[in-house]
Structures are given as structure tokens and as C-alpha cells.
C-alpha positions as CSV (number, residue, x, y, z in Angstrom):
1,M,1.9,49.6,-57.0
2,V,3.3,49.2,-53.5
3,R,0.1,50.3,-51.9
4,G,-1.8,47.7,-53.8
5,H,0.3,44.9,-52.1
6,V,-0.2,46.1,-48.5
7,P,-3.5,44.1,-47.9
8,I,-1.7,40.9,-49.1
9,V,1.2,41.4,-46.7
10,R,-1.1,42.1,-43.8
11,S,-3.2,39.0,-44.6
12,F,0.0,36.8,-44.8
13,T,1.2,38.2,-41.4
14,F,-2.1,37.5,-39.8
15,M,-2.3,33.9,-41.0
16,L,1.3,33.3,-39.9
17,L,0.5,34.6,-36.4
18,L,-2.7,32.4,-36.3
19,L,-0.7,29.3,-37.1
20,I,1.8,30.0,-34.4
21,L,-0.9,30.6,-31.8
22,T,-2.7,27.4,-32.8
23,A,0.5,25.4,-32.5
24,C,1.1,26.8,-29.0
25,G,-2.4,26.0,-28.0
26,S,-2.1,22.4,-29.2
27,E,1.1,22.0,-27.2
28,E,-0.6,23.2,-24.0
29,L,-3.5,20.8,-24.5
30,E,-1.1,17.9,-24.9
31,N,0.4,18.8,-21.6
32,Q,-2.8,19.0,-19.7
33,P,-3.6,16.3,-17.1
34,T,-5.8,13.5,-18.2
35,S,-9.2,12.8,-16.5
36,E,-10.1,10.6,-13.6
37,G,-7.4,11.8,-11.2
38,S,-4.3,10.8,-13.2
39,S,-2.1,12.5,-15.6
40,A,0.1,11.5,-18.5
41,P,3.6,10.5,-17.5
42,D,5.9,13.5,-17.1
43,T,8.5,13.2,-19.9
44,G,10.8,15.4,-18.0
45,H,10.5,13.5,-14.7
46,Y,13.8,11.7,-14.9
47,P,16.6,11.5,-13.8
48,I,15.5,11.4,-10.1
49,E,17.3,10.5,-6.9
50,A,15.2,8.3,-4.5
51,E,16.1,7.6,-0.9
52,G,15.2,4.1,0.4
53,A,14.1,3.2,3.9
54,D,17.6,1.9,4.5
55,G,19.0,5.4,3.9
56,N,20.6,4.5,0.6
57,A,19.9,6.7,-2.3
58,V,19.5,5.4,-5.9
59,E,19.6,7.5,-9.0
60,I,16.9,6.4,-11.5
61,I,17.8,7.7,-15.0
62,E,14.6,6.7,-16.9
63,E,11.2,5.2,-16.3
64,P,11.6,1.6,-15.2
65,D,10.1,-0.9,-17.7
66,R,11.3,-4.1,-16.0
67,I,10.5,-4.2,-12.3
68,V,11.0,-7.0,-9.7
69,S,9.0,-6.7,-6.5
70,L,10.1,-8.5,-3.4
71,M,7.0,-7.9,-1.3
72,P,3.3,-8.4,-2.1
73,S,2.4,-4.9,-0.9
74,N,4.9,-3.5,-3.4
75,T,3.3,-5.5,-6.1
76,E,-0.2,-4.4,-5.3
77,I,1.0,-0.7,-5.3
78,V,2.6,-1.1,-8.7
79,F,-0.5,-2.7,-10.2
80,A,-2.7,0.1,-8.7
81,L,-0.5,2.6,-10.3
82,E,-1.3,0.9,-13.6
83,Q,2.3,-0.2,-14.1
84,G,1.6,-4.0,-13.7
85,D,2.9,-4.6,-17.2
86,A,6.3,-3.6,-16.1
87,L,6.5,-6.3,-13.4
88,V,8.7,-9.2,-14.5
89,G,9.3,-10.8,-11.1
90,V,7.4,-11.1,-7.8
91,T,7.5,-13.4,-4.8
92,D,5.8,-16.7,-4.5
93,I,3.2,-15.4,-2.1
94,D,2.0,-12.5,-4.4
95,D,-1.6,-13.4,-5.0
96,Y,-3.3,-10.0,-5.8
97,P,-4.4,-9.0,-8.3
98,E,-4.8,-12.3,-10.1
99,E,-2.4,-11.2,-12.8
100,A,0.4,-11.2,-10.2
101,E,0.2,-15.0,-10.0
102,E,1.1,-15.3,-13.7
103,I,4.4,-13.4,-13.2
104,E,7.6,-15.4,-12.6
105,A,8.3,-16.0,-8.9
106,V,11.8,-15.3,-7.7
107,G,11.4,-16.5,-4.1
108,S,9.7,-15.4,-0.9
109,G,9.8,-12.2,1.1
110,L,12.4,-13.8,3.5
111,G,14.8,-14.6,0.7
112,F,15.0,-14.7,-3.1
113,D,17.0,-16.4,-5.9
114,V,19.6,-13.9,-6.9
115,E,20.4,-15.7,-10.2
116,R,16.8,-15.8,-11.1
117,V,16.4,-12.0,-10.6
118,L,19.6,-11.3,-12.6
119,A,18.2,-13.5,-15.4
120,L,15.1,-11.2,-15.6
121,E,17.4,-8.2,-16.3
122,P,15.4,-5.8,-14.2
123,D,16.2,-2.1,-14.2
124,L,14.5,-1.7,-10.8
125,V,14.1,-4.0,-7.8
126,L,11.6,-2.9,-5.1
127,D,12.9,-4.4,-1.8
128,H,11.1,-4.0,1.5
129,A,12.5,-2.9,4.9
130,S,10.7,-5.8,6.7
131,S,13.0,-8.3,4.9
132,G,15.9,-7.1,7.0
133,D,19.0,-9.3,7.1
134,A,17.2,-12.1,5.3
135,S,17.8,-10.5,1.9
136,S,20.7,-8.2,2.6
137,E,23.4,-10.4,0.9
138,G,21.3,-10.9,-2.2
139,I,20.5,-7.2,-2.4
140,Q,24.2,-6.4,-2.3
141,Q,24.8,-8.8,-5.2
142,L,22.1,-7.1,-7.3
143,E,23.6,-3.6,-6.5
144,N,27.1,-4.9,-7.4
145,A,25.6,-6.0,-10.8
146,G,24.5,-2.4,-11.4
147,I,20.8,-2.9,-10.8
148,D,18.8,-0.1,-9.1
149,V,17.4,-1.3,-5.8
150,L,15.0,0.7,-3.7
151,T,14.1,-0.4,-0.2
152,V,10.5,0.5,0.4
153,A,9.6,1.4,4.0
154,N,7.6,-0.9,6.3
155,P,4.8,1.5,7.5
156,Q,3.7,1.5,11.1
157,S,0.8,3.8,10.5
158,L,-1.7,4.8,7.8
159,E,0.2,8.1,7.2
160,E,3.4,6.2,6.6
161,A,1.5,3.8,4.2
162,Y,0.3,6.9,2.3
163,G,3.9,8.0,2.0
164,V,5.0,4.6,0.6
165,I,2.3,4.7,-2.1
166,E,3.4,8.2,-3.1
167,D,7.1,7.2,-3.0
168,V,6.6,4.3,-5.4
169,G,4.4,6.6,-7.5
170,T,7.3,9.0,-7.8
171,V,9.8,6.2,-8.7
172,V,7.6,4.8,-11.6
173,N,6.5,8.3,-12.8
174,R,2.9,8.0,-11.7
175,E,2.7,10.7,-9.0
176,A,-0.8,11.9,-9.8
177,K,-2.2,8.4,-9.8
178,A,-0.6,7.8,-6.4
179,E,-2.1,10.9,-5.0
180,A,-5.5,9.9,-6.2
181,I,-5.2,6.5,-4.5
182,V,-4.3,8.1,-1.2
183,E,-7.2,10.6,-1.5
184,D,-9.6,7.6,-2.0
185,I,-8.3,5.9,1.1
186,E,-8.5,9.1,3.2
187,S,-12.1,9.6,1.9
188,E,-13.0,6.1,3.1
189,V,-11.4,6.8,6.5
190,G,-13.5,9.9,6.7
191,D,-16.7,8.0,5.9
192,I,-15.9,5.4,8.6
193,Q,-15.2,8.0,11.2
194,D,-18.4,9.8,10.5
195,V,-20.1,6.6,11.9
196,T,-17.6,5.6,14.7
197,G,-15.2,8.4,15.2
198,D,-17.2,10.3,17.9
199,L,-18.0,7.3,20.1
200,P,-17.2,8.1,23.8
201,E,-14.3,6.0,25.2
202,E,-16.6,3.8,27.2
203,E,-18.4,2.7,24.0
204,Q,-15.3,2.0,22.0
205,K,-14.9,-1.7,21.4
206,R,-11.7,-3.3,22.6
207,V,-10.3,-5.6,19.9
208,W,-7.9,-8.6,20.2
209,I,-6.3,-9.4,16.9
210,E,-4.8,-12.9,16.7
211,V,-2.3,-13.7,14.0
212,S,-0.7,-16.9,15.2
213,S,-0.8,-19.5,18.0
214,D,2.4,-21.5,17.9
215,P,2.6,-22.2,20.8
216,D,1.9,-18.7,22.2
217,L,-0.7,-16.4,20.8
218,Y,0.7,-13.6,18.7
219,T,-1.0,-10.3,18.4
220,T,-0.3,-6.8,17.2
221,G,0.5,-4.2,19.9
222,S,0.9,-0.5,19.7
223,H,3.1,1.2,17.1
224,T,2.1,-1.2,14.4
225,F,0.2,-0.8,11.2
226,M,-2.7,-3.0,12.3
227,D,-2.9,-1.2,15.6
228,D,-3.3,2.1,13.7
229,M,-6.1,0.6,11.5
230,V,-8.0,-0.5,14.7
231,T,-7.7,3.1,16.0
232,A,-8.7,4.6,12.7
233,V,-12.1,2.8,12.8
234,G,-12.8,4.1,16.3
235,A,-11.9,1.1,18.3
236,R,-9.1,0.3,20.8
237,N,-6.5,-2.4,20.6
238,A,-6.9,-4.7,23.6
239,A,-3.1,-5.2,23.5
240,E,-2.3,-1.5,23.3
241,D,-0.1,-1.7,26.4
242,S,2.3,-3.9,24.5
243,E,4.5,-2.7,21.7
244,G,5.1,-4.3,18.3
245,W,4.3,-7.9,17.4
246,V,4.1,-9.7,20.8
247,A,3.4,-13.2,22.2
248,Y,0.8,-13.7,24.8
249,T,-0.1,-16.8,26.8
250,E,-3.8,-17.9,26.7
251,E,-4.2,-16.7,30.3
252,E,-2.8,-13.3,29.4
253,A,-5.1,-13.0,26.4
254,V,-8.2,-14.0,28.4
255,A,-7.3,-11.5,31.1
256,L,-7.7,-8.7,28.5
257,D,-11.3,-9.6,28.0
258,P,-11.8,-8.1,24.6
259,D,-15.2,-7.1,23.2
260,V,-14.3,-8.4,19.7
261,I,-11.8,-11.0,18.5
262,I,-10.3,-10.8,15.0
263,T,-8.3,-13.8,13.7
264,T,-6.4,-13.9,10.4
265,Y,-5.8,-17.7,10.5
266,G,-7.7,-20.8,11.5
267,D,-11.4,-20.5,12.2
268,E,-13.8,-18.8,14.6
269,E,-15.1,-22.1,16.1
270,T,-11.6,-23.1,17.4
271,I,-11.4,-19.9,19.4
272,M,-15.0,-20.1,20.6
273,E,-14.4,-23.6,21.9
274,R,-11.1,-22.9,23.7
275,E,-11.1,-24.1,27.3
276,G,-11.1,-21.1,29.7
277,W,-12.3,-18.6,27.1
278,Q,-16.1,-19.0,27.8
279,E,-16.1,-15.9,30.1
280,V,-14.5,-13.6,27.5
281,T,-17.0,-11.0,26.4
282,A,-16.2,-11.5,22.7
283,V,-16.9,-15.3,23.0
284,Q,-20.1,-14.8,25.0
285,D,-21.3,-12.3,22.4
286,E,-20.1,-14.5,19.5
287,A,-18.1,-11.5,18.2
288,V,-15.3,-13.6,16.9
289,Y,-14.4,-13.2,13.2
290,R,-12.0,-14.7,10.7
291,L,-10.9,-11.9,8.3
292,D,-8.5,-11.8,5.4
293,G,-5.1,-11.1,6.8
294,D,-3.8,-9.6,3.6
295,I,-6.2,-6.7,3.5
296,L,-5.5,-6.0,7.2
297,S,-1.7,-6.2,7.0
298,R,-0.6,-5.2,3.6
299,P,0.0,-1.4,3.5
300,G,-1.1,-0.8,0.0
301,P,-4.0,0.3,-2.2
302,R,-6.5,-2.1,-0.5
303,I,-6.2,-0.3,2.9
304,A,-9.7,1.1,2.3
305,E,-11.1,-2.3,1.9
306,G,-9.4,-3.5,5.1
307,L,-10.7,-0.6,7.1
308,R,-14.2,-1.0,5.9
309,T,-14.1,-4.7,6.7
310,L,-12.8,-4.0,10.2
311,A,-15.4,-1.4,10.9
312,R,-18.3,-3.5,9.8
313,H,-17.3,-6.4,12.0
314,I,-16.2,-4.5,15.1
315,Y,-19.3,-2.3,15.0
316,E,-21.7,-4.7,13.4
317,D,-24.8,-3.3,15.2
318,E,-23.9,0.4,14.8
319,W,-22.9,0.2,11.1
320,P,-25.7,1.3,8.7
321,D,-27.0,-1.2,6.2
């Protein structure tokens, strides 16, 4: 009688083992990364400790679902990380993507309305190192109210910009997506440098970037983000001997004799018609261009677009159709 029951016991044991293995296999599949370079949010990601550019560490207990961004580049990064729905407050100059303009504005990058931010009940505020003392008092009030504030770095190079994108990706639990964005930008840089990267020094265009003229002309010198972008596309910054954001007189700018002039305000004709500029190489060659300052100065996911735009204007003749 006992022997007659052995096949039944073995069959039951086999089926039980099969069910266990199937369940384990399903769990493994659920934890696999999703397609297109991103992965599902890591449910074990939090709590984390993030250190801001100001040296202050903030402990984030869970994924933020109400975020206030105090800088347009922060906002663009959050949207690119597919977390735009979590944004409840931005600055009044946030204009990309279009959805950002529909979010409540809490002030400008040089100051914000503390009470308005508090009313939004955010669990994370993304400050920016470039704001400096202009927002320090308001930031302290937010921290005193128990709100997590992370000061995002102000990148001076492409590499530092990559780090910012990855840092924000970590904070909002979208690390894989951030890595994919950086890889796309690096790929664009590689494509551009395939065309312009091997130009001998004597063939590299010297570029004057003009961002303001009130009353002196302001440009971007060495050790700045825009300077690094110019270098990345195989050109030279005409103001490379100056450091940071600097003012030039018209005489000083003319003496640089740039091959190309990029302006982020006004129009090309105004520069072309300036008295005393007719002997400048860029003016003689009509190589004066008005470009979108946002894609040239915001260290965020549109860096690739900015680099491509710069390259096509600086090296208009060399760039393939």
C-alpha cells in the first residue's frame, strides 16, 4: 500500500518545487531594468544622504513628490529625468519645457518668496550655488521649517555639468535615466569632435561671446561653462586670457579681432554696424550670430543642442550638410 503512494508524493514534491522556481523567476524579471536606457525606480534607494555644493548634507528619507526648483537648469534636469509631475514650484524665468510655464512661480533666481514656497509644502527644494547670498536668508527659513534643501552646483565645465545631472538623478531616484542623458551628450561631443577636434591650432576659430553691453561689453573668459563649450567644439575663446565673467571696453574687444562673434542678446546688425568694428575679421566675414543664450548657458540636458548649434555656426563651412 505504501509503495503505491510513492509516485503521488514525488509528483506533489515536483510541482511544489516548480511553483517555487516560477515565483523566484517572476521576482527576478520584475527587478530587471526597463528598456531605453532607464530602469524602474529602486524601491530600496532611500534613505540617502546628499551633499550640496555648499557643503551641507541633507538626508532624504523617501522619493520627493513635491519639488520646488529655484533655477531653470534644475527644472530642465528634473523634466528630463521624467519627474516633471513632481514639480510644484519654479522661478518666473523657467520657460523650458513648455510645461514649466504652467507651474506656479515662486520668484526669480536672485530671490524667491519664502511664504509662497512654504505654502506649496514641498518635500525638496533644489537651490543653486549661483544664487549665493541673494537667497541665503530664504533658504535658512526653509531649512528651519524642516524642508530638505539641496544646493545644486554651478558647473564651470561639461564634466561638472554631467555630475550635476547625475547628482539630481540620484536625489530623485532616477540614476539610470541620468546616466543615459549624460551618455547622449558625450556621444554628441564625440560626433562634433570627429569633425572639428583635429583641426591644427592655426585653423581653430577664435570666438568672442557677448552676453551684455551695459555700458561695457561682458563676455565669458576662461574657467567658465561657456568657455568649456567653445573648447569642446574645437574652437578657442578670444577672451581666454581673462578669467570668469569679465567686462571689456569696445576698444579691448576689437583688439582681440575674433574670427566669429556670438551674441546672446540684441541682434547681429547692431554689432555689424558698430563704429570702429569694420576691421574685425568676424564683421568682415559676416560671421556674427545671435544664438539662444539658454542652450549655451544652462548646464542641463540641452547641452548637446547648444554644442551642436555652436559648432554649426563657428565652423559653418567645414560642417557637413
